[in-house]
C-alpha distance (Angstrom), angle and dihedral (degrees) to the residues before:
residue distance angle dihedral
X1 . . .
X2 3.77 . .
X3 3.81 121.3 .
X4 3.75 89.9 -117.0
X5 3.80 92.6 55.1
X6 3.78 93.8 45.7
X7 3.90 90.7 52.1
X8 3.80 90.8 47.8
X9 3.75 93.8 49.5
X10 3.79 95.2 46.2
X11 3.77 91.1 48.5
X12 3.79 94.9 46.4
X13 3.83 90.6 46.2
X14 3.77 93.7 49.3
X15 3.79 98.2 51.2
X16 3.82 97.0 70.1
X17 3.84 89.5 46.3
X18 3.86 90.5 50.8
X19 3.71 91.0 49.4
X20 3.80 93.9 48.4
X21 3.76 88.7 54.6
X22 3.73 100.1 47.4
X23 3.81 115.7 14.1
X24 3.80 96.5 76.7
X25 3.84 103.2 -11.6
X26 3.86 93.8 173.2
X27 3.83 88.0 64.5
X28 3.83 105.5 27.9
X29 3.79 101.0 39.8
X30 3.82 90.6 45.9
X31 3.80 89.9 50.9
X32 3.83 99.0 42.5
X33 3.86 100.2 35.0
X34 3.77 103.5 25.0
X35 3.76 102.4 -123.6
X36 3.82 131.4 99.6
X37 3.78 123.3 -108.7
X38 3.70 107.8 -148.9
X39 3.81 133.8 174.3
X40 3.82 134.0 6.5
X41 3.80 96.2 -70.7
X42 3.78 95.8 58.1
X43 3.76 93.3 40.5
X44 3.79 88.7 50.3
X45 3.78 92.6 54.6
X46 3.81 93.4 51.1
X47 3.82 92.6 45.6
X48 3.82 90.4 51.0
X49 3.81 88.7 51.5
X50 3.80 87.1 50.6
X51 3.81 91.5 52.8
X52 3.77 93.0 49.1
X53 3.80 92.1 49.7
X54 3.82 92.5 46.6
X55 3.79 92.2 47.2
X56 3.86 89.1 54.6
X57 3.73 91.8 45.3
X58 3.86 93.5 50.6
X59 3.88 89.7 49.2
X60 3.78 90.6 51.6
X61 3.81 92.4 47.5
X62 3.80 91.4 49.5
X63 3.80 91.4 45.2
X64 3.76 93.2 52.1
X65 3.76 88.0 66.5
X66 3.77 96.5 42.4
X67 3.82 114.3 62.4
X68 3.71 91.5 -163.1
X69 3.76 91.9 62.5
X70 3.80 97.4 42.6
X71 3.85 96.0 89.6
X72 3.83 94.4 50.6
X73 3.81 90.2 43.5
X74 3.85 89.8 52.7
X75 3.83 89.5 51.8
X76 3.88 89.1 51.2
X77 3.84 90.0 46.7
X78 3.77 91.6 51.0
X79 3.79 95.5 46.0
X80 3.81 93.2 43.6
X81 3.86 95.2 49.0
X82 3.88 96.6 40.5
X83 3.84 89.1 45.1
X84 3.85 91.7 54.1
X85 3.77 92.1 43.7
X86 3.82 93.1 49.5
X87 3.76 91.0 50.7
X88 3.79 89.9 50.2
X89 3.79 92.8 46.6
X90 3.92 89.1 51.2
X91 3.80 88.7 49.6
X92 3.81 91.5 51.5
X93 3.82 90.2 51.7
X94 3.75 94.2 46.1
X95 3.77 103.8 30.6
X96 3.74 106.9 22.8
X97 3.78 135.1 -117.6
X98 3.88 118.6 -23.2
X99 3.75 127.1 -147.9
X100 3.78 125.6 -76.1
X101 3.79 96.5 -91.2
X102 3.81 92.9 56.4
X103 3.82 91.4 45.4
X104 3.81 88.2 52.3
X105 3.81 89.8 51.4
X106 3.81 89.5 50.5
X107 3.82 92.3 53.4
X108 3.76 92.5 46.0
X109 3.83 91.3 49.2
X110 3.79 90.9 51.0
X111 3.84 92.0 48.1
X112 3.85 92.5 50.6
X113 3.81 91.9 42.7
X114 3.81 90.8 51.9
X115 3.78 91.9 46.2
X116 3.75 92.4 50.8
X117 3.82 90.5 47.2
X118 3.81 91.0 51.4
X119 3.76 89.8 48.6
X120 3.84 93.5 50.6
X121 3.79 90.4 43.8
X122 3.76 91.5 50.3
X123 3.78 87.4 59.4
X124 3.86 93.4 46.1
X125 3.71 94.5 -111.1
X126 3.71 93.5 123.6
X127 3.81 121.1 39.3
């Protein structure tokens, strides 16, 4: 898989997840994750997560078309996905198994993290 394709797939995959967290969290989070989002503080947290996810997706989309940004974007992709997966793994150890949607996210994060690692390794950026 080319670096460009990996960045495009990661960005396109992240946008619906970002929107599901922050567009209307009282509806989507309740539906997808099974708990209510109530009040300004909880809504604020999910909209901040949406903003973080969308910012990364925009960076990856821009970088897909600019070869000089693709290496830094792959590092961001690697760190973003591995960081999310590590947090989810810690939560599984400490809190138990989550629902199907969150397990699916974990698998997707691991796949994208590994693909970014392989791409960086292929270009001798990771030894």
